[in-house]
C-alpha positions, 0 to 999 in steps of 0.5 A, a space after each residue: 298660674 295654674 291651680 289645683 284643688 287642695 287639703 292642708 293636714 295640721 299634726 302637733 300643733 301643741 294649743 295652747 296649755 293653758 285654758 281660760 274657759 269651759 267649753 259646754 260639750 255636745 257630742 252627736 252619736 256619729 262623727 262631726 264633719 263641716 264637709 263629708 267629701 272633696 273634689 278634684 279642680 277640674 283640669 288640675 291634679 288634688 293636693 294636700 300639704 302636710 305641716 307637721 309639728 308645728 308647737 304652737 303657742 309654747 313659751 308664750 311668755 318669753 320671747 322667744 315662744 311667739 318668734 317661733 310662732 311667726 317662724 312657724 306661719 311663715 314657712 307654711 306661707 310660703 309652701 302655701 305660695 309656691 303649691 299655689 292652691 287655691 278655693 273660694 270659701 269664707 271663713 270666719 275668724 277664729 282666737 288667738 294660737 289657734 288663729 294664728 296656725 289657720 291663718 296662713 290657709 284660711 287668708 287663702 281660702 283653703 279648707 284644712 284637717 287636723 290630726 291629733 299627736 301627743 302635745 295638744 292634750 298633754 297637761 301644763 308644764 309648771 316652768 320651775 324659773 316661775 318659782 324663784 326669785 322672779 316669779 310668775 310672769 305676765 301670761 295673755 291668757 288664749 281666751 276668745 275674746 283675748 281679752 284675759 291678762 295674767 295679773 290682777 284678781 279677776 285675771 287670775 281667776 281667768 286663766 286655767 292650767 288644766 289643759 285642753 281635752 281633745 274633744 274640746 279643740 276639735 269642739 272649739 275648731 269646727 265651731 269658729 272655722 267650720 267653713 273651711 275645717 274638714 275635721 271631725 269628732 271621731 265616733 264614740 266608742 273610739 275615745 280616749 281617740 278623738 281624730 278618726 274619720 275618712 275624708 272621700 276625694 271625689 273626682 272632677 267629672 261631676 259623676 261622684 267618684 270616689 278617686 281616693 280615700 283619705 283616713 285619719 286616726 289618733 295617734 294618742 299621747 299626751 293624755 293617754 299612751 301612744 297607741 293605735 287601739 283595737 277598737 281603732 283597727 276595727 273601726 278602718 276594718 268596718 269602714 273601708 270595707 264597706 267604702 271600697 270592698 272590692 279595692 278600687 279606690 286609691 286608700 292615704 293613711 295620715 296618722 302622727 307617731 310611727 308604727 313599729 313597721 318604720 324601725 324595720 324600713 328606715 334606712 340605717 345611714 344615707 338614704 338610698 334607694 328605694 328609700 327616698 328622702 333627705 334627713 336621716 338624722 334620728 332613731 324612729 320614735 314609734 307608738 308603744 302597740 298599734 295592735 295589727 293596724 300594719 297586718 290590716 294596712 299590708 293586706 289591702 292591696 288599696 293602701 299606697 302610703 301611710 303618712 306620720 310625723 312626730 320625728 322632726 329630723 327624718 322627711 323618708 319614705 320606704 317601701 314596705 314588704 313592697 306593698 305601700 309606701 312608709 313616710 315622713 312628714 317634713 316639719 314644719 314647726 319653729 317650736 319643739 327640737 330640731 334646728 333642721 332647715 323646715 318645709 312641708 311634704 306635699 302629696 298630689 292626686 292626678 286622675 288621668 292617668 291616675 298618679 299620686 307622687 310626692 315631694 319635699 318643699 322647703 321654706 326656701 322654696 327649692 322642691 327635693 325627694 319626689 317620689 312616686 307612691 303608685 307603686 303599680 304603675 
């Protein structure tokens, strides 16, 4: 069976909102990443699977919550088995909800990176029925030891309800899963946005030639407004002009909440050419502001596509000003709103001849909505 080198991208994990412990913060002056680049496997394309809106850890005190997590893991496992990516790096176990989220990739030794969305560091929302006669139900707290159980006084003291910050979340990922995680804590001057970094994909020929640049930007939400800040725009301009001054390297952009440009290209009702996709069941829920980011992207001929999640009922790709593609992922998780069939957006980068294409792989194994993202072919 043919395999390919690969990267998995998680967006909006909705990690535990009940925090059981504090982490000591030790922030370096530069971005922190487990690895600096990824390499194309010789003789095969490079694949990326986007698992969007996983919503792990919702309503953990009910039967519904854990069942949705299990269903989400099944979607991821089905997609990975069908796409047959491979890697051979070992990784240590993580804990509780994050362990569930990464288990399909960890068990297959596949690298991943994570990108924050609008739920990850949101404050804990107290369910109204906890204040009724039924009271607070038993809760398993997401501690590293997996031992805290809400019930007696000692365990109650071990549970916190403040939520978990973006920095804490990404630090815990890197601490627990550094062998396979390519996530990074971006420059401190860009905070409160945290997941801002770039991953080069290098050629299989051993020359260290970069064949694609993958940029990740934190689009906010949760603890602060849903924006791409001016500071992020300036960071991207500096970084991209340094890494790719002559625009010769194809660039792919990833963030979670769609920009207002998505509203401009959204199909009115049915998805028709030149757009490609299968569901168009809601309006685009766009960022509050992106501070000129789209103008920067459209003026870089090297930028081939932007990928977002957030809208569970949209999975289309549409061209923007005949310069680049604006694409939604496919809703993967069983948590959150909507009952549309689950799946994952797959990207494939081929070296010779160079091509970037994408399609949707569904939980039932079917494939649809293939699109060639190298518009100048």
